[in-house]
Gaussian input, Z-matrix of N, CA and C with variables (Angstrom, degrees):
# hf/3-21g

backbone

0 1
 N
 C     1     B1
 C     2     B2     1     A1
 N     3     B3     2     A2     1     D1
 C     4     B4     3     A3     2     D2
 C     5     B5     4     A4     3     D3
 N     6     B6     5     A5     4     D4
 C     7     B7     6     A6     5     D5
 C     8     B8     7     A7     6     D6
 N     9     B9     8     A8     7     D7
 C    10    B10     9     A9     8     D8
 C    11    B11    10    A10     9     D9
 N    12    B12    11    A11    10    D10
 C    13    B13    12    A12    11    D11
 C    14    B14    13    A13    12    D12
 N    15    B15    14    A14    13    D13
 C    16    B16    15    A15    14    D14
 C    17    B17    16    A16    15    D15
 N    18    B18    17    A17    16    D16
 C    19    B19    18    A18    17    D17
 C    20    B20    19    A19    18    D18
 N    21    B21    20    A20    19    D19
 C    22    B22    21    A21    20    D20
 C    23    B23    22    A22    21    D21
 N    24    B24    23    A23    22    D22
 C    25    B25    24    A24    23    D23
 C    26    B26    25    A25    24    D24
 N    27    B27    26    A26    25    D25
 C    28    B28    27    A27    26    D26
 C    29    B29    28    A28    27    D27
 N    30    B30    29    A29    28    D28
 C    31    B31    30    A30    29    D29
 C    32    B32    31    A31    30    D30
 N    33    B33    32    A32    31    D31
 C    34    B34    33    A33    32    D32
 C    35    B35    34    A34    33    D33
 N    36    B36    35    A35    34    D34
 C    37    B37    36    A36    35    D35
 C    38    B38    37    A37    36    D36
 N    39    B39    38    A38    37    D37
 C    40    B40    39    A39    38    D38
 C    41    B41    40    A40    39    D39
 N    42    B42    41    A41    40    D40
 C    43    B43    42    A42    41    D41
 C    44    B44    43    A43    42    D42
 N    45    B45    44    A44    43    D43
 C    46    B46    45    A45    44    D44
 C    47    B47    46    A46    45    D45
 N    48    B48    47    A47    46    D46
 C    49    B49    48    A48    47    D47
 C    50    B50    49    A49    48    D48
 N    51    B51    50    A50    49    D49
 C    52    B52    51    A51    50    D50
 C    53    B53    52    A52    51    D51
 N    54    B54    53    A53    52    D52
 C    55    B55    54    A54    53    D53
 C    56    B56    55    A55    54    D54
 N    57    B57    56    A56    55    D55
 C    58    B58    57    A57    56    D56
 C    59    B59    58    A58    57    D57
 N    60    B60    59    A59    58    D58
 C    61    B61    60    A60    59    D59
 C    62    B62    61    A61    60    D60
 N    63    B63    62    A62    61    D61
 C    64    B64    63    A63    62    D62
 C    65    B65    64    A64    63    D63
 N    66    B66    65    A65    64    D64
 C    67    B67    66    A66    65    D65
 C    68    B68    67    A67    66    D66
 N    69    B69    68    A68    67    D67
 C    70    B70    69    A69    68    D68
 C    71    B71    70    A70    69    D69
 N    72    B72    71    A71    70    D70
 C    73    B73    72    A72    71    D71
 C    74    B74    73    A73    72    D72
 N    75    B75    74    A74    73    D73
 C    76    B76    75    A75    74    D74
 C    77    B77    76    A76    75    D75
 N    78    B78    77    A77    76    D76
 C    79    B79    78    A78    77    D77
 C    80    B80    79    A79    78    D78
 N    81    B81    80    A80    79    D79
 C    82    B82    81    A81    80    D80
 C    83    B83    82    A82    81    D81
 N    84    B84    83    A83    82    D82
 C    85    B85    84    A84    83    D83
 C    86    B86    85    A85    84    D84
 N    87    B87    86    A86    85    D85
 C    88    B88    87    A87    86    D86
 C    89    B89    88    A88    87    D87
 N    90    B90    89    A89    88    D88
 C    91    B91    90    A90    89    D89
 C    92    B92    91    A91    90    D90
 N    93    B93    92    A92    91    D91
 C    94    B94    93    A93    92    D92
 C    95    B95    94    A94    93    D93
 N    96    B96    95    A95    94    D94
 C    97    B97    96    A96    95    D95
 C    98    B98    97    A97    96    D96
 N    99    B99    98    A98    97    D97
 C   100   B100    99    A99    98    D98
 C   101   B101   100   A100    99    D99
 N   102   B102   101   A101   100   D100
 C   103   B103   102   A102   101   D101
 C   104   B104   103   A103   102   D102
 N   105   B105   104   A104   103   D103
 C   106   B106   105   A105   104   D104
 C   107   B107   106   A106   105   D105
 N   108   B108   107   A107   106   D106
 C   109   B109   108   A108   107   D107
 C   110   B110   109   A109   108   D108
 N   111   B111   110   A110   109   D109
 C   112   B112   111   A111   110   D110
 C   113   B113   112   A112   111   D111
 N   114   B114   113   A113   112   D112
 C   115   B115   114   A114   113   D113
 C   116   B116   115   A115   114   D114
 N   117   B117   116   A116   115   D115
 C   118   B118   117   A117   116   D116
 C   119   B119   118   A118   117   D117
 N   120   B120   119   A119   118   D118
 C   121   B121   120   A120   119   D119
 C   122   B122   121   A121   120   D120
 N   123   B123   122   A122   121   D121
 C   124   B124   123   A123   122   D122
 C   125   B125   124   A124   123   D123
 N   126   B126   125   A125   124   D124
 C   127   B127   126   A126   125   D125
 C   128   B128   127   A127   126   D126
 N   129   B129   128   A128   127   D127
 C   130   B130   129   A129   128   D128
 C   131   B131   130   A130   129   D129
 N   132   B132   131   A131   130   D130
 C   133   B133   132   A132   131   D131
 C   134   B134   133   A133   132   D132
 N   135   B135   134   A134   133   D133
 C   136   B136   135   A135   134   D134
 C   137   B137   136   A136   135   D135
 N   138   B138   137   A137   136   D136
 C   139   B139   138   A138   137   D137
 C   140   B140   139   A139   138   D138
 N   141   B141   140   A140   139   D139
 C   142   B142   141   A141   140   D140
 C   143   B143   142   A142   141   D141
 N   144   B144   143   A143   142   D142
 C   145   B145   144   A144   143   D143
 C   146   B146   145   A145   144   D144
 N   147   B147   146   A146   145   D145
 C   148   B148   147   A147   146   D146
 C   149   B149   148   A148   147   D147
 N   150   B150   149   A149   148   D148
 C   151   B151   150   A150   149   D149
 C   152   B152   151   A151   150   D150
 N   153   B153   152   A152   151   D151
 C   154   B154   153   A153   152   D152
 C   155   B155   154   A154   153   D153
 N   156   B156   155   A155   154   D154
 C   157   B157   156   A156   155   D155
 C   158   B158   157   A157   156   D156
 N   159   B159   158   A158   157   D157
 C   160   B160   159   A159   158   D158
 C   161   B161   160   A160   159   D159
 N   162   B162   161   A161   160   D160
 C   163   B163   162   A162   161   D161
 C   164   B164   163   A163   162   D162
 N   165   B165   164   A164   163   D163
 C   166   B166   165   A165   164   D164
 C   167   B167   166   A166   165   D165
 N   168   B168   167   A167   166   D166
 C   169   B169   168   A168   167   D167
 C   170   B170   169   A169   168   D168
 N   171   B171   170   A170   169   D169
 C   172   B172   171   A171   170   D170
 C   173   B173   172   A172   171   D171
 N   174   B174   173   A173   172   D172
 C   175   B175   174   A174   173   D173
 C   176   B176   175   A175   174   D174
 N   177   B177   176   A176   175   D175
 C   178   B178   177   A177   176   D176
 C   179   B179   178   A178   177   D177
 N   180   B180   179   A179   178   D178
 C   181   B181   180   A180   179   D179
 C   182   B182   181   A181   180   D180
 N   183   B183   182   A182   181   D181
 C   184   B184   183   A183   182   D182
 C   185   B185   184   A184   183   D183
 N   186   B186   185   A185   184   D184
 C   187   B187   186   A186   185   D185
 C   188   B188   187   A187   186   D186
 N   189   B189   188   A188   187   D187
 C   190   B190   189   A189   188   D188
 C   191   B191   190   A190   189   D189
 N   192   B192   191   A191   190   D190
 C   193   B193   192   A192   191   D191
 C   194   B194   193   A193   192   D192
 N   195   B195   194   A194   193   D193
 C   196   B196   195   A195   194   D194
 C   197   B197   196   A196   195   D195
 N   198   B198   197   A197   196   D196
 C   199   B199   198   A198   197   D197
 C   200   B200   199   A199   198   D198
 N   201   B201   200   A200   199   D199
 C   202   B202   201   A201   200   D200
 C   203   B203   202   A202   201   D201
 N   204   B204   203   A203   202   D202
 C   205   B205   204   A204   203   D203
 C   206   B206   205   A205   204   D204
 N   207   B207   206   A206   205   D205
 C   208   B208   207   A207   206   D206
 C   209   B209   208   A208   207   D207
 N   210   B210   209   A209   208   D208
 C   211   B211   210   A210   209   D209
 C   212   B212   211   A211   210   D210
 N   213   B213   212   A212   211   D211
 C   214   B214   213   A213   212   D212
 C   215   B215   214   A214   213   D213
 N   216   B216   215   A215   214   D214
 C   217   B217   216   A216   215   D215
 C   218   B218   217   A217   216   D216
 N   219   B219   218   A218   217   D217
 C   220   B220   219   A219   218   D218
 C   221   B221   220   A220   219   D219
 N   222   B222   221   A221   220   D220
 C   223   B223   222   A222   221   D221
 C   224   B224   223   A223   222   D222
 N   225   B225   224   A224   223   D223
 C   226   B226   225   A225   224   D224
 C   227   B227   226   A226   225   D225
 N   228   B228   227   A227   226   D226
 C   229   B229   228   A228   227   D227
 C   230   B230   229   A229   228   D228
 N   231   B231   230   A230   229   D229
 C   232   B232   231   A231   230   D230
 C   233   B233   232   A232   231   D231
 N   234   B234   233   A233   232   D232
 C   235   B235   234   A234   233   D233
 C   236   B236   235   A235   234   D234
 N   237   B237   236   A236   235   D235
 C   238   B238   237   A237   236   D236
 C   239   B239   238   A238   237   D237
 N   240   B240   239   A239   238   D238
 C   241   B241   240   A240   239   D239
 C   242   B242   241   A241   240   D240
 N   243   B243   242   A242   241   D241
 C   244   B244   243   A243   242   D242
 C   245   B245   244   A244   243   D243
 N   246   B246   245   A245   244   D244
 C   247   B247   246   A246   245   D245
 C   248   B248   247   A247   246   D246
 N   249   B249   248   A248   247   D247
 C   250   B250   249   A249   248   D248
 C   251   B251   250   A250   249   D249
 N   252   B252   251   A251   250   D250
 C   253   B253   252   A252   251   D251
 C   254   B254   253   A253   252   D252
 N   255   B255   254   A254   253   D253
 C   256   B256   255   A255   254   D254
 C   257   B257   256   A256   255   D255
 N   258   B258   257   A257   256   D256
 C   259   B259   258   A258   257   D257
 C   260   B260   259   A259   258   D258
 N   261   B261   260   A260   259   D259
 C   262   B262   261   A261   260   D260
 C   263   B263   262   A262   261   D261
 N   264   B264   263   A263   262   D262
 C   265   B265   264   A264   263   D263
 C   266   B266   265   A265   264   D264
 N   267   B267   266   A266   265   D265
 C   268   B268   267   A267   266   D266
 C   269   B269   268   A268   267   D267
 N   270   B270   269   A269   268   D268
 C   271   B271   270   A270   269   D269
 C   272   B272   271   A271   270   D270
 N   273   B273   272   A272   271   D271
 C   274   B274   273   A273   272   D272
 C   275   B275   274   A274   273   D273
 N   276   B276   275   A275   274   D274
 C   277   B277   276   A276   275   D275
 C   278   B278   277   A277   276   D276
 N   279   B279   278   A278   277   D277
 C   280   B280   279   A279   278   D278
 C   281   B281   280   A280   279   D279
 N   282   B282   281   A281   280   D280
 C   283   B283   282   A282   281   D281
 C   284   B284   283   A283   282   D282
 N   285   B285   284   A284   283   D283
 C   286   B286   285   A285   284   D284
 C   287   B287   286   A286   285   D285
 N   288   B288   287   A287   286   D286
 C   289   B289   288   A288   287   D287
 C   290   B290   289   A289   288   D288
 N   291   B291   290   A290   289   D289
 C   292   B292   291   A291   290   D290
 C   293   B293   292   A292   291   D291
 N   294   B294   293   A293   292   D292
 C   295   B295   294   A294   293   D293
 C   296   B296   295   A295   294   D294
 N   297   B297   296   A296   295   D295
 C   298   B298   297   A297   296   D296
 C   299   B299   298   A298   297   D297
 N   300   B300   299   A299   298   D298
 C   301   B301   300   A300   299   D299
 C   302   B302   301   A301   300   D300
 N   303   B303   302   A302   301   D301
 C   304   B304   303   A303   302   D302
 C   305   B305   304   A304   303   D303
 N   306   B306   305   A305   304   D304
 C   307   B307   306   A306   305   D305
 C   308   B308   307   A307   306   D306
 N   309   B309   308   A308   307   D307
 C   310   B310   309   A309   308   D308
 C   311   B311   310   A310   309   D309
 N   312   B312   311   A311   310   D310
 C   313   B313   312   A312   311   D311
 C   314   B314   313   A313   312   D312
 N   315   B315   314   A314   313   D313
 C   316   B316   315   A315   314   D314
 C   317   B317   316   A316   315   D315
 N   318   B318   317   A317   316   D316
 C   319   B319   318   A318   317   D317
 C   320   B320   319   A319   318   D318
 N   321   B321   320   A320   319   D319
 C   322   B322   321   A321   320   D320
 C   323   B323   322   A322   321   D321
 N   324   B324   323   A323   322   D322
 C   325   B325   324   A324   323   D323
 C   326   B326   325   A325   324   D324
 N   327   B327   326   A326   325   D325
 C   328   B328   327   A327   326   D326
 C   329   B329   328   A328   327   D327
 N   330   B330   329   A329   328   D328
 C   331   B331   330   A330   329   D329
 C   332   B332   331   A331   330   D330
 N   333   B333   332   A332   331   D331
 C   334   B334   333   A333   332   D332
 C   335   B335   334   A334   333   D333

   B1=1.4487
   B2=1.5286
   B3=1.2848
   B4=1.5740
   B5=1.5593
   B6=1.3088
   B7=1.5234
   B8=1.5184
   B9=1.3074
   B10=1.4628
   B11=1.5778
   B12=1.2611
   B13=1.4662
   B14=1.5549
   B15=1.2997
   B16=1.4309
   B17=1.4718
   B18=1.2971
   B19=1.5197
   B20=1.4869
   B21=1.2658
   B22=1.4441
   B23=1.5454
   B24=1.3613
   B25=1.4159
   B26=1.5254
   B27=1.3427
   B28=1.3839
   B29=1.5606
   B30=1.4161
   B31=1.3910
   B32=1.5571
   B33=1.3280
   B34=1.4685
   B35=1.5717
   B36=1.3503
   B37=1.4873
   B38=1.5364
   B39=1.2665
   B40=1.5241
   B41=1.5427
   B42=1.2724
   B43=1.4879
   B44=1.6143
   B45=1.3209
   B46=1.3806
   B47=1.5395
   B48=1.2955
   B49=1.4093
   B50=1.5485
   B51=1.2668
   B52=1.4325
   B53=1.5645
   B54=1.2633
   B55=1.4713
   B56=1.5526
   B57=1.3428
   B58=1.4893
   B59=1.5495
   B60=1.3328
   B61=1.3908
   B62=1.5795
   B63=1.3337
   B64=1.4605
   B65=1.4410
   B66=1.3897
   B67=1.4426
   B68=1.4934
   B69=1.2806
   B70=1.4819
   B71=1.4632
   B72=1.3131
   B73=1.4681
   B74=1.5423
   B75=1.3358
   B76=1.4698
   B77=1.4281
   B78=1.2913
   B79=1.4701
   B80=1.5780
   B81=1.2483
   B82=1.5047
   B83=1.6320
   B84=1.3621
   B85=1.4271
   B86=1.4414
   B87=1.3533
   B88=1.4808
   B89=1.5246
   B90=1.3780
   B91=1.4156
   B92=1.4966
   B93=1.2603
   B94=1.4834
   B95=1.5743
   B96=1.2410
   B97=1.4627
   B98=1.5575
   B99=1.2608
   B100=1.4606
   B101=1.4947
   B102=1.2795
   B103=1.4894
   B104=1.5134
   B105=1.3991
   B106=1.4547
   B107=1.5566
   B108=1.4047
   B109=1.4248
   B110=1.5567
   B111=1.3122
   B112=1.3862
   B113=1.5778
   B114=1.3158
   B115=1.4594
   B116=1.5636
   B117=1.2856
   B118=1.5016
   B119=1.5848
   B120=1.2779
   B121=1.4839
   B122=1.5034
   B123=1.3397
   B124=1.4584
   B125=1.5029
   B126=1.4216
   B127=1.4498
   B128=1.5620
   B129=1.3175
   B130=1.4630
   B131=1.4774
   B132=1.3223
   B133=1.4202
   B134=1.5355
   B135=1.2939
   B136=1.4722
   B137=1.5003
   B138=1.3104
   B139=1.4659
   B140=1.4767
   B141=1.3948
   B142=1.4478
   B143=1.6644
   B144=1.2896
   B145=1.4829
   B146=1.5319
   B147=1.3802
   B148=1.4077
   B149=1.5743
   B150=1.2589
   B151=1.4979
   B152=1.5078
   B153=1.3337
   B154=1.4962
   B155=1.4996
   B156=1.3918
   B157=1.5209
   B158=1.5034
   B159=1.3423
   B160=1.4809
   B161=1.4799
   B162=1.3856
   B163=1.4731
   B164=1.5149
   B165=1.3314
   B166=1.4753
   B167=1.5443
   B168=1.3909
   B169=1.3908
   B170=1.5879
   B171=1.2531
   B172=1.5118
   B173=1.5320
   B174=1.3366
   B175=1.5020
   B176=1.4757
   B177=1.2245
   B178=1.4675
   B179=1.5191
   B180=1.3751
   B181=1.4485
   B182=1.5844
   B183=1.3359
   B184=1.4086
   B185=1.5138
   B186=1.2894
   B187=1.4924
   B188=1.6059
   B189=1.3127
   B190=1.4716
   B191=1.5401
   B192=1.3718
   B193=1.4715
   B194=1.4442
   B195=1.3463
   B196=1.5240
   B197=1.4749
   B198=1.3412
   B199=1.4528
   B200=1.5520
   B201=1.2733
   B202=1.4752
   B203=1.5491
   B204=1.3426
   B205=1.4079
   B206=1.4661
   B207=1.3396
   B208=1.4694
   B209=1.5375
   B210=1.3432
   B211=1.4263
   B212=1.5668
   B213=1.2967
   B214=1.4547
   B215=1.5813
   B216=1.2776
   B217=1.4218
   B218=1.5630
   B219=1.4028
   B220=1.4401
   B221=1.5853
   B222=1.3428
   B223=1.5091
   B224=1.4627
   B225=1.3078
   B226=1.4470
   B227=1.5220
   B228=1.3565
   B229=1.4262
   B230=1.4852
   B231=1.3678
   B232=1.4478
   B233=1.4862
   B234=1.3191
   B235=1.4335
   B236=1.5225
   B237=1.3721
   B238=1.4992
   B239=1.5625
   B240=1.2915
   B241=1.5177
   B242=1.5165
   B243=1.3575
   B244=1.3779
   B245=1.5510
   B246=1.3667
   B247=1.4738
   B248=1.4969
   B249=1.2920
   B250=1.5194
   B251=1.5657
   B252=1.3243
   B253=1.4810
   B254=1.5060
   B255=1.3670
   B256=1.4683
   B257=1.4468
   B258=1.3311
   B259=1.4195
   B260=1.5122
   B261=1.3576
   B262=1.4383
   B263=1.5968
   B264=1.3182
   B265=1.4147
   B266=1.4802
   B267=1.3785
   B268=1.4943
   B269=1.5356
   B270=1.2790
   B271=1.4749
   B272=1.5894
   B273=1.3378
   B274=1.4191
   B275=1.5516
   B276=1.2445
   B277=1.4944
   B278=1.5182
   B279=1.3075
   B280=1.4620
   B281=1.5543
   B282=1.3533
   B283=1.4579
   B284=1.4756
   B285=1.3675
   B286=1.4341
   B287=1.5762
   B288=1.3221
   B289=1.4366
   B290=1.5152
   B291=1.3279
   B292=1.4776
   B293=1.5140
   B294=1.3876
   B295=1.4255
   B296=1.6020
   B297=1.2781
   B298=1.4941
   B299=1.5747
   B300=1.3100
   B301=1.4377
   B302=1.5688
   B303=1.3355
   B304=1.4927
   B305=1.4729
   B306=1.2683
   B307=1.4474
   B308=1.5426
   B309=1.2810
   B310=1.4894
   B311=1.4715
   B312=1.3413
   B313=1.4908
   B314=1.5384
   B315=1.3558
   B316=1.4428
   B317=1.5664
   B318=1.3615
   B319=1.4145
   B320=1.5177
   B321=1.3295
   B322=1.4873
   B323=1.4869
   B324=1.3850
   B325=1.4868
   B326=1.5456
   B327=1.3113
   B328=1.4657
   B329=1.5135
   B330=1.3645
   B331=1.3931
   B332=1.5495
   B333=1.3597
   B334=1.4620
   B335=1.4852
   A1=106.68
   A2=110.54
   A3=117.25
   A4=105.62
   A5=110.78
   A6=118.08
   A7=107.79
   A8=112.24
   A9=117.72
   A10=108.58
   A11=115.16
   A12=119.94
   A13=111.65
   A14=115.85
   A15=124.31
   A16=107.35
   A17=115.66
   A18=119.95
   A19=111.50
   A20=113.45
   A21=126.77
   A22=108.37
   A23=118.11
   A24=119.20
   A25=110.49
   A26=121.07
   A27=121.79
   A28=112.75
   A29=115.23
   A30=120.74
   A31=106.04
   A32=120.40
   A33=122.37
   A34=108.94
   A35=113.00
   A36=120.56
   A37=105.25
   A38=117.17
   A39=123.03
   A40=113.11
   A41=114.07
   A42=115.77
   A43=106.92
   A44=116.73
   A45=120.60
   A46=110.76
   A47=122.48
   A48=122.43
   A49=115.04
   A50=118.98
   A51=119.15
   A52=111.30
   A53=116.79
   A54=120.23
   A55=113.12
   A56=113.03
   A57=118.00
   A58=106.96
   A59=117.10
   A60=122.20
   A61=106.75
   A62=117.36
   A63=122.02
   A64=110.34
   A65=115.63
   A66=121.98
   A67=114.79
   A68=118.22
   A69=123.13
   A70=114.73
   A71=117.58
   A72=117.43
   A73=115.20
   A74=118.96
   A75=119.29
   A76=116.91
   A77=120.05
   A78=121.36
   A79=110.21
   A80=114.30
   A81=119.45
   A82=107.25
   A83=115.20
   A84=117.95
   A85=116.15
   A86=119.44
   A87=124.47
   A88=112.08
   A89=114.63
   A90=115.10
   A91=114.19
   A92=119.21
   A93=121.22
   A94=114.24
   A95=113.79
   A96=118.12
   A97=111.96
   A98=120.43
   A99=122.93
   A100=114.08
   A101=116.94
   A102=119.00
   A103=111.71
   A104=113.92
   A105=119.33
   A106=111.48
   A107=112.68
   A108=118.83
   A109=113.16
   A110=117.05
   A111=120.76
   A112=112.67
   A113=116.64
   A114=118.42
   A115=112.22
   A116=118.05
   A117=122.16
   A118=107.15
   A119=112.93
   A120=118.46
   A121=113.32
   A122=118.31
   A123=123.43
   A124=106.28
   A125=115.42
   A126=122.08
   A127=107.18
   A128=112.32
   A129=121.60
   A130=107.98
   A131=119.53
   A132=123.58
   A133=114.01
   A134=115.76
   A135=123.74
   A136=105.60
   A137=118.41
   A138=125.66
   A139=111.98
   A140=117.98
   A141=119.28
   A142=113.85
   A143=112.79
   A144=115.89
   A145=113.34
   A146=117.50
   A147=119.43
   A148=110.29
   A149=118.69
   A150=123.10
   A151=110.10
   A152=119.28
   A153=120.36
   A154=109.26
   A155=114.04
   A156=118.93
   A157=105.84
   A158=111.73
   A159=114.15
   A160=110.77
   A161=118.28
   A162=122.48
   A163=114.02
   A164=114.68
   A165=124.50
   A166=108.18
   A167=111.75
   A168=120.54
   A169=108.20
   A170=119.73
   A171=122.79
   A172=109.89
   A173=117.76
   A174=121.33
   A175=110.15
   A176=120.05
   A177=123.19
   A178=112.14
   A179=114.84
   A180=118.05
   A181=111.15
   A182=115.48
   A183=119.23
   A184=114.12
   A185=116.57
   A186=123.29
   A187=110.08
   A188=114.42
   A189=121.35
   A190=109.59
   A191=112.78
   A192=119.80
   A193=109.19
   A194=119.60
   A195=122.59
   A196=109.16
   A197=117.99
   A198=120.31
   A199=109.21
   A200=117.59
   A201=119.77
   A202=107.91
   A203=122.24
   A204=122.47
   A205=111.90
   A206=119.88
   A207=124.34
   A208=110.56
   A209=121.08
   A210=124.93
   A211=108.09
   A212=117.53
   A213=121.97
   A214=108.43
   A215=117.79
   A216=126.88
   A217=110.64
   A218=109.43
   A219=110.66
   A220=105.51
   A221=112.04
   A222=121.69
   A223=110.99
   A224=116.62
   A225=120.97
   A226=108.64
   A227=121.61
   A228=126.85
   A229=109.91
   A230=114.27
   A231=118.76
   A232=108.96
   A233=116.45
   A234=122.52
   A235=116.46
   A236=115.41
   A237=116.74
   A238=106.70
   A239=112.97
   A240=123.60
   A241=107.51
   A242=115.67
   A243=117.87
   A244=116.48
   A245=111.92
   A246=117.71
   A247=109.92
   A248=117.37
   A249=120.25
   A250=108.58
   A251=118.33
   A252=120.64
   A253=107.24
   A254=120.29
   A255=122.47
   A256=113.52
   A257=117.17
   A258=121.93
   A259=111.33
   A260=114.69
   A261=122.15
   A262=111.76
   A263=115.62
   A264=119.11
   A265=115.22
   A266=115.19
   A267=121.71
   A268=110.37
   A269=116.68
   A270=117.70
   A271=110.74
   A272=115.19
   A273=118.99
   A274=114.52
   A275=118.37
   A276=119.65
   A277=109.47
   A278=119.85
   A279=121.51
   A280=109.34
   A281=119.23
   A282=118.60
   A283=114.12
   A284=119.46
   A285=121.45
   A286=107.88
   A287=114.66
   A288=118.98
   A289=111.67
   A290=120.66
   A291=123.58
   A292=106.42
   A293=113.96
   A294=119.63
   A295=111.85
   A296=112.69
   A297=118.26
   A298=107.96
   A299=115.10
   A300=117.84
   A301=110.94
   A302=118.91
   A303=122.13
   A304=112.81
   A305=116.82
   A306=124.56
   A307=109.78
   A308=114.90
   A309=118.41
   A310=114.84
   A311=119.55
   A312=122.98
   A313=112.19
   A314=114.89
   A315=117.65
   A316=108.69
   A317=116.65
   A318=118.46
   A319=110.68
   A320=114.39
   A321=123.22
   A322=113.48
   A323=114.82
   A324=118.65
   A325=113.46
   A326=116.41
   A327=119.16
   A328=113.82
   A329=118.20
   A330=120.37
   A331=112.24
   A332=115.78
   A333=118.93
   A334=112.67
   D1=135.86
   D2=-178.33
   D3=-84.90
   D4=150.13
   D5=172.64
   D6=-155.81
   D7=161.96
   D8=172.23
   D9=-121.77
   D10=156.46
   D11=-178.43
   D12=-123.12
   D13=150.91
   D14=175.34
   D15=-143.72
   D16=142.03
   D17=177.70
   D18=-100.96
   D19=141.36
   D20=175.35
   D21=-125.77
   D22=82.66
   D23=-170.31
   D24=63.66
   D25=-123.03
   D26=-178.83
   D27=-96.42
   D28=11.33
   D29=-178.93
   D30=-102.46
   D31=133.94
   D32=171.84
   D33=-109.08
   D34=131.75
   D35=179.96
   D36=-102.42
   D37=121.46
   D38=168.58
   D39=-96.14
   D40=114.35
   D41=179.69
   D42=-94.43
   D43=108.59
   D44=-175.94
   D45=-70.42
   D46=138.17
   D47=-175.11
   D48=-100.16
   D49=-7.74
   D50=-177.19
   D51=-96.85
   D52=173.50
   D53=176.77
   D54=-107.38
   D55=-9.32
   D56=-172.27
   D57=-133.76
   D58=132.10
   D59=170.21
   D60=-124.10
   D61=104.90
   D62=-172.40
   D63=-147.71
   D64=-172.60
   D65=-178.09
   D66=-52.31
   D67=-28.40
   D68=179.14
   D69=-70.37
   D70=-31.81
   D71=-173.89
   D72=-132.66
   D73=7.43
   D74=178.21
   D75=-69.74
   D76=-35.96
   D77=174.90
   D78=-66.22
   D79=-43.13
   D80=178.42
   D81=-60.12
   D82=-48.76
   D83=177.57
   D84=-53.63
   D85=-46.49
   D86=175.81
   D87=-58.88
   D88=-45.47
   D89=177.86
   D90=-68.69
   D91=-33.06
   D92=179.87
   D93=-69.82
   D94=-33.22
   D95=-176.77
   D96=-98.74
   D97=-1.71
   D98=178.28
   D99=-52.18
   D100=-47.20
   D101=-177.83
   D102=-59.79
   D103=-42.49
   D104=-178.04
   D105=-60.01
   D106=-45.69
   D107=178.52
   D108=-63.91
   D109=-35.90
   D110=-179.31
   D111=-69.67
   D112=-29.62
   D113=-173.97
   D114=-107.21
   D115=8.87
   D116=177.33
   D117=-140.63
   D118=145.36
   D119=175.53
   D120=-105.27
   D121=-21.85
   D122=-178.65
   D123=-116.14
   D124=107.69
   D125=-174.55
   D126=-126.60
   D127=142.72
   D128=173.02
   D129=-126.72
   D130=128.26
   D131=170.10
   D132=-94.50
   D133=124.89
   D134=173.97
   D135=-83.99
   D136=112.61
   D137=-174.14
   D138=-107.49
   D139=15.01
   D140=-171.85
   D141=-63.24
   D142=-29.30
   D143=-179.28
   D144=-88.77
   D145=-7.21
   D146=-173.76
   D147=-83.06
   D148=120.67
   D149=-175.47
   D150=-110.67
   D151=-18.63
   D152=-179.76
   D153=-146.57
   D154=132.97
   D155=170.62
   D156=-135.76
   D157=131.83
   D158=173.93
   D159=-101.12
   D160=-167.59
   D161=-179.66
   D162=-56.70
   D163=-39.21
   D164=-178.22
   D165=-60.11
   D166=-48.10
   D167=-177.26
   D168=-66.91
   D169=-43.29
   D170=174.88
   D171=-58.18
   D172=-41.46
   D173=175.45
   D174=-62.59
   D175=-41.81
   D176=179.14
   D177=-61.13
   D178=-42.87
   D179=177.59
   D180=-64.48
   D181=-43.72
   D182=175.28
   D183=-59.64
   D184=-38.14
   D185=175.80
   D186=-58.71
   D187=-38.85
   D188=179.38
   D189=-63.99
   D190=-45.35
   D191=-178.93
   D192=-62.19
   D193=-46.75
   D194=-179.44
   D195=-60.10
   D196=-46.25
   D197=-175.93
   D198=-61.51
   D199=-43.54
   D200=-177.20
   D201=-71.93
   D202=-41.99
   D203=179.11
   D204=-61.42
   D205=-38.02
   D206=177.48
   D207=-59.23
   D208=-31.62
   D209=-178.92
   D210=-101.02
   D211=18.73
   D212=173.89
   D213=69.08
   D214=32.89
   D215=178.29
   D216=-112.44
   D217=-175.87
   D218=-178.97
   D219=-156.14
   D220=160.35
   D221=179.62
   D222=-122.57
   D223=135.55
   D224=174.59
   D225=-126.66
   D226=152.66
   D227=176.87
   D228=-120.52
   D229=156.04
   D230=169.17
   D231=-151.40
   D232=164.01
   D233=175.19
   D234=74.82
   D235=31.37
   D236=-176.71
   D237=-75.36
   D238=140.38
   D239=170.15
   D240=-63.15
   D241=160.75
   D242=174.94
   D243=-60.51
   D244=-38.12
   D245=178.92
   D246=-63.38
   D247=-45.93
   D248=-177.02
   D249=-70.07
   D250=-38.44
   D251=-179.90
   D252=-64.63
   D253=-43.74
   D254=176.79
   D255=-58.12
   D256=-43.91
   D257=177.44
   D258=-56.57
   D259=-52.90
   D260=179.34
   D261=-55.43
   D262=-37.12
   D263=178.25
   D264=-69.95
   D265=-39.95
   D266=178.29
   D267=-65.17
   D268=-44.44
   D269=-177.39
   D270=-90.20
   D271=1.55
   D272=177.20
   D273=73.20
   D274=11.62
   D275=178.03
   D276=-65.97
   D277=-22.18
   D278=175.48
   D279=-64.76
   D280=-20.98
   D281=174.66
   D282=-79.96
   D283=-11.05
   D284=-178.94
   D285=-104.44
   D286=-44.58
   D287=-173.30
   D288=-90.37
   D289=139.60
   D290=176.64
   D291=-84.72
   D292=115.30
   D293=-175.15
   D294=-118.61
   D295=133.31
   D296=-171.81
   D297=-129.11
   D298=161.55
   D299=-176.46
   D300=-86.24
   D301=-31.47
   D302=-178.79
   D303=-128.23
   D304=159.87
   D305=176.73
   D306=-58.60
   D307=-46.35
   D308=179.48
   D309=-59.94
   D310=-36.81
   D311=173.19
   D312=-65.52
   D313=-39.26
   D314=-174.53
   D315=-72.71
   D316=-38.63
   D317=-177.01
   D318=-70.54
   D319=-40.99
   D320=178.10
   D321=-60.18
   D322=-33.20
   D323=179.08
   D324=-57.98
   D325=-27.53
   D326=177.75
   D327=-71.29
   D328=-15.44
   D329=-178.55
   D330=-76.88
   D331=-24.24
   D332=-175.83
   D333=-90.19

């Protein structure tokens, strides 16, 4: 999965370029972003283009959280579609992941 990055101080924002994170691309996703997660502790995923996530995609996101937490980092998300946000609420992933409406809110959350 393609993505672009931008830095906001010590926070890196990854803008995901696909609209689906599922069994077909979740392994590739984890592989592609591994170097970003290894070299940064404060990461924000821009999820505005993401329209569908299945259980493999949710597992990939949880893998990212674990990797960052193991290196004393953290992951925050913003821009979830209603469909993805509803899924996260149903499976209670919204209790594990920090979800924000805007990039500014997600980046600012690292300050506190």
